[in-house]
C-alpha positions in Angstrom: -34.6 66.2 -10.3 -33.7 69.6 -11.6 -36.7 71.7 -10.9 -40.3 71.9 -11.5 -39.9 75.8 -12.2 -40.8 76.0 -16.2 -38.1 78.8 -16.5 -35.3 76.8 -14.5 -32.3 76.2 -16.4 -32.6 79.2 -18.7 -28.9 80.5 -18.4 -30.1 83.8 -19.5 -33.7 84.9 -19.4 -33.0 87.7 -21.9 -31.6 86.6 -25.4 -31.2 88.1 -28.7 -33.6 87.2 -31.3 -32.6 86.9 -35.0 -32.9 90.5 -35.5 -30.2 91.0 -32.8 -32.9 92.7 -30.3 -32.9 91.6 -26.8 -36.1 90.5 -25.4 -37.4 88.4 -22.5 -37.8 84.9 -23.8 -39.6 83.7 -20.9 -42.8 84.7 -22.8 -42.2 81.8 -25.2 -41.2 79.4 -22.4 -41.8 75.6 -22.6 -45.3 76.1 -21.1 -46.3 78.4 -24.1 -48.1 76.5 -27.0 -46.5 79.0 -29.3 -43.1 77.7 -31.1 -40.4 80.0 -29.9 -39.1 82.1 -32.7 -35.4 82.0 -31.1 -34.6 78.1 -31.7 -31.3 77.6 -33.2 -30.9 77.4 -37.0 -32.4 74.2 -38.5 -30.4 71.2 -38.9 -30.2 68.9 -41.7 -32.8 66.4 -40.3 -35.4 68.9 -39.1 -38.6 68.6 -40.7 -41.8 66.2 -41.1 -42.2 63.2 -43.1 -45.4 60.9 -43.6 -44.5 57.3 -42.4 -45.9 54.2 -44.0 -48.2 54.0 -41.1 -49.7 57.3 -42.5 -48.7 59.5 -39.5 -46.7 62.5 -39.4 -43.3 62.0 -37.8 -40.4 64.4 -37.0 -37.1 64.1 -38.6 -36.5 63.8 -42.1 -33.8 61.1 -41.6 -35.4 59.4 -38.8 -35.1 60.1 -35.0 -33.5 59.0 -31.9 -33.7 59.3 -28.2 -31.8 58.4 -25.3 -33.2 56.1 -22.2 -30.5 56.6 -19.7 -30.3 54.7 -16.5 -28.7 55.9 -13.2 -28.6 52.8 -11.2 -29.3 55.0 -8.2 -32.2 57.3 -9.4 -34.1 55.6 -12.4 -34.5 56.8 -15.8 -34.1 60.5 -16.9 -37.2 61.7 -18.2 -38.0 64.8 -20.2 -41.5 66.8 -19.6 -41.9 67.9 -23.1 -42.6 71.6 -24.1 -46.5 72.2 -24.8 -45.4 73.4 -28.4 -43.3 70.4 -29.2 -44.7 67.1 -30.7 -47.0 65.6 -28.1 -46.4 68.4 -25.7 -46.9 68.1 -22.1 -46.2 64.3 -22.3 -42.9 62.6 -20.9 -40.3 61.2 -23.0 -36.6 60.6 -23.4 -34.5 63.3 -24.7 -34.0 62.9 -28.3 -34.6 64.4 -31.6 -34.1 64.3 -35.4 -31.0 62.7 -36.9 -28.8 64.8 -39.3 -28.1 63.6 -42.6 -25.6 60.6 -42.1 -25.7 60.8 -38.6 -26.1 57.5 -36.7 -28.9 56.7 -34.3 -26.6 56.6 -31.2 -24.6 59.9 -32.1 -27.8 61.5 -32.6 -29.4 60.4 -29.4 -26.2 61.4 -27.4 -26.2 64.9 -29.4 -29.9 65.4 -28.7 -29.6 64.4 -24.9 -26.7 66.6 -24.4 -28.3 69.7 -26.2 -31.7 69.2 -24.2 -30.7 68.0 -20.9 -26.7 68.1 -20.4 -26.3 64.5 -20.5 -23.1 64.3 -19.1 -21.0 65.3 -22.2 -21.3 65.5 -25.9 -18.8 62.7 -26.5 -20.7 60.2 -24.6 -17.6 59.3 -22.5 -19.9 59.5 -19.4 -22.2 56.9 -20.7 -22.2 53.3 -21.5 -24.2 52.1 -24.4 -26.2 49.1 -23.5 -28.8 48.2 -26.4 -30.9 49.8 -29.1 -34.4 49.3 -29.8 -35.5 50.3 -33.3 -39.2 51.3 -34.4 -38.7 50.7 -38.2 -41.9 52.0 -40.4 -39.7 51.4 -43.6 -39.4 55.0 -44.8 -38.8 56.5 -41.1 -37.4 55.2 -38.0 -37.2 55.9 -34.4 -34.1 54.4 -32.5 -34.2 54.3 -28.5 -30.5 54.1 -27.2 -30.6 52.5 -24.0 -27.5 53.5 -21.9 -26.2 53.7 -18.5 -24.6 56.7 -16.9 -21.2 56.0 -15.7 -21.3 58.9 -13.1 -24.0 60.6 -11.3 -24.9 64.1 -12.8 -27.9 66.4 -12.6 -29.7 67.0 -15.8 -29.9 70.6 -17.0 -32.6 72.2 -19.0 -30.3 73.7 -22.1 -33.2 74.6 -24.3 -36.6 75.4 -24.5 -37.9 71.9 -25.4 -38.2 70.9 -21.6 -40.9 71.8 -19.1 -38.9 69.5 -16.6 -36.1 67.0 -16.5 -36.5 64.2 -13.7 -34.9 60.9 -12.7 -37.8 58.5 -12.4 -37.6 55.0 -10.9 -38.3 52.4 -13.4 -41.5 51.0 -11.4 -42.9 54.6 -11.5 -42.4 55.3 -15.1 -46.2 54.3 -15.8 -47.3 56.9 -13.3 -46.3 59.5 -15.9 -48.3 60.9 -18.8 -46.0 59.5 -21.3 -45.6 60.2 -24.9 -47.6 57.6 -26.8 -44.5 56.2 -28.5 -42.7 55.7 -25.4 -45.6 54.2 -23.8 -46.3 51.8 -26.5 -42.5 50.5 -26.5 -41.9 50.9 -22.7 -42.6 46.9 -22.2 -39.9 46.2 -24.6 -37.3 48.7 -23.5 -37.8 47.7 -19.9 -37.3 44.0 -20.9 -33.9 44.9 -22.7 -32.6 46.8 -19.8 -33.5 44.4 -17.1 -30.4 42.2 -17.9 -28.2 45.4 -16.9 -29.8 46.1 -14.0 
């Protein structure tokens, strides 16, 4: 587990906003319900779309997340910042897919950006399965993977309150993101042959 301190992982508590002025970014930390104004520039997939289910979904090109297993510690979980979609719940690191980006590449990129999952090229993980929630005009892909070496996750951006390795049988003890909660039984079944 990295830390329960909401500001842990901040490499530099002071940053430059878009105007170049320095300020204390902890005022906009993950426990704030205000969207931080120092987030990186928007990517091609960032934005809301309306799904065929009538709900708003993040990711103009769909979204993807990484369900990463460390055989000795469990599943890497992200306690989502309060200002994020379903803030305050637990889910897998992930986010919007860029235009033309595969779901696997998006899940690996987002997990590296948010949690330092072991490297941006996915050489430190083995992809096991994928699970797709397909709403026709929007989809969310959960990439199920196993780490090939132990690492400690690192909060790299303001999207996390906490990162933790959670034993599989304890996942339902967490307040899960509704999408994760709904898909968890199917995800665990896909993971089971790889345990």
